[in-house]
C-alpha positions as a Markdown table, in Angstrom:
| # | Residue | x | y | z |
|---|---|---|---|---|
| 1 | Met | 53.1 | 104.0 | 67.2 |
| 2 | Met | 53.3 | 105.8 | 70.1 |
| 3 | Pro | 57.0 | 107.5 | 70.8 |
| 4 | Arg | 58.7 | 106.2 | 73.9 |
| 5 | Lys | 58.0 | 108.9 | 76.9 |
| 6 | Glu | 61.2 | 110.0 | 78.4 |
| 7 | Met | 61.6 | 110.6 | 81.6 |
| 8 | Ser | 61.6 | 114.4 | 82.8 |
| 9 | Asp | 64.6 | 116.2 | 83.8 |
| 10 | Gln | 63.2 | 116.4 | 87.0 |
| 11 | Gln | 62.6 | 112.5 | 87.3 |
| 12 | Phe | 65.5 | 111.8 | 85.7 |
| 13 | Asn | 67.6 | 113.7 | 88.4 |
| 14 | Lys | 65.5 | 111.9 | 90.9 |
| 15 | Phe | 66.4 | 108.5 | 89.4 |
| 16 | Gln | 70.2 | 109.2 | 89.1 |
| 17 | Asp | 70.7 | 109.7 | 92.9 |
| 18 | Asp | 68.3 | 107.4 | 93.8 |
| 19 | Phe | 70.2 | 105.1 | 91.8 |
| 20 | Phe | 73.6 | 106.4 | 92.8 |
| 21 | Asp | 72.6 | 105.8 | 96.7 |
| 22 | Leu | 71.5 | 102.6 | 95.9 |
| 23 | Leu | 75.0 | 101.9 | 94.6 |
| 24 | Glu | 77.2 | 103.5 | 97.4 |
| 25 | Glu | 74.3 | 101.5 | 100.1 |
| 26 | Asn | 75.7 | 98.5 | 98.5 |
| 27 | Gly | 79.5 | 99.0 | 98.7 |
| 28 | Val | 80.2 | 101.6 | 95.7 |
| 29 | Ser | 82.6 | 104.4 | 96.9 |
| 30 | Lys | 81.1 | 107.5 | 96.8 |
| 31 | Ile | 80.1 | 108.4 | 93.0 |
| 32 | Thr | 81.1 | 111.8 | 91.5 |
| 33 | Cys | 82.4 | 112.4 | 88.0 |
| 34 | Asp | 86.1 | 111.1 | 89.4 |
| 35 | His | 84.8 | 108.2 | 90.5 |
| 36 | Pro | 87.2 | 105.4 | 88.3 |
| 37 | Lys | 84.2 | 103.9 | 86.7 |
| 38 | Trp | 82.4 | 107.0 | 86.2 |
| 39 | Asn | 81.6 | 106.2 | 82.6 |
| 40 | Asp | 80.8 | 102.5 | 83.5 |
| 41 | Ile | 78.1 | 103.6 | 86.0 |
| 42 | Cys | 77.0 | 106.4 | 83.9 |
| 43 | Asp | 76.4 | 103.7 | 80.8 |
| 44 | Ile | 74.6 | 101.4 | 83.1 |
| 45 | Arg | 72.5 | 104.5 | 84.3 |
| 46 | Asn | 71.2 | 104.9 | 81.2 |
| 47 | Arg | 70.5 | 101.6 | 80.7 |
| 48 | Val | 68.0 | 101.3 | 83.4 |
| 49 | Ala | 66.8 | 104.5 | 82.4 |
| 50 | Glu | 65.9 | 103.5 | 79.2 |
| 51 | Phe | 64.5 | 100.1 | 80.2 |
| 52 | Ile | 62.3 | 101.9 | 83.0 |
| 53 | Glu | 60.9 | 104.1 | 79.8 |
| 54 | Glu | 60.5 | 101.1 | 77.4 |
| 55 | Gln | 58.4 | 99.1 | 80.2 |
| 56 | Val | 56.3 | 102.3 | 80.9 |
| 57 | Tyr | 55.8 | 102.8 | 77.5 |
| 58 | Leu | 54.6 | 99.0 | 76.8 |
| 59 | Gln | 52.5 | 99.6 | 80.2 |
| 60 | Val | 50.6 | 103.0 | 78.4 |
| 61 | Trp | 50.4 | 100.6 | 75.1 |
| 62 | Glu | 48.7 | 97.9 | 76.8 |
| 63 | Asp | 46.5 | 99.9 | 78.8 |
| 64 | Asp | 45.3 | 101.7 | 75.3 |
| 65 | Asp | 44.6 | 98.3 | 73.9 |
| 66 | Asp | 42.0 | 97.9 | 76.9 |
């Protein structure tokens, strides 16, 4: 079985910037490490990143079966 491919640091930083921008564009106050929901935001960010990595892994795995 192939190991899950994680985002590179550069990919993760871009994802995080885009994720925070999306939240802020939809009414969440400016996100910094001082945000009152910082830990919750980071937990959600990490779950979404893991979901993306899993989907990429599954897509690669399915493509290898073809």
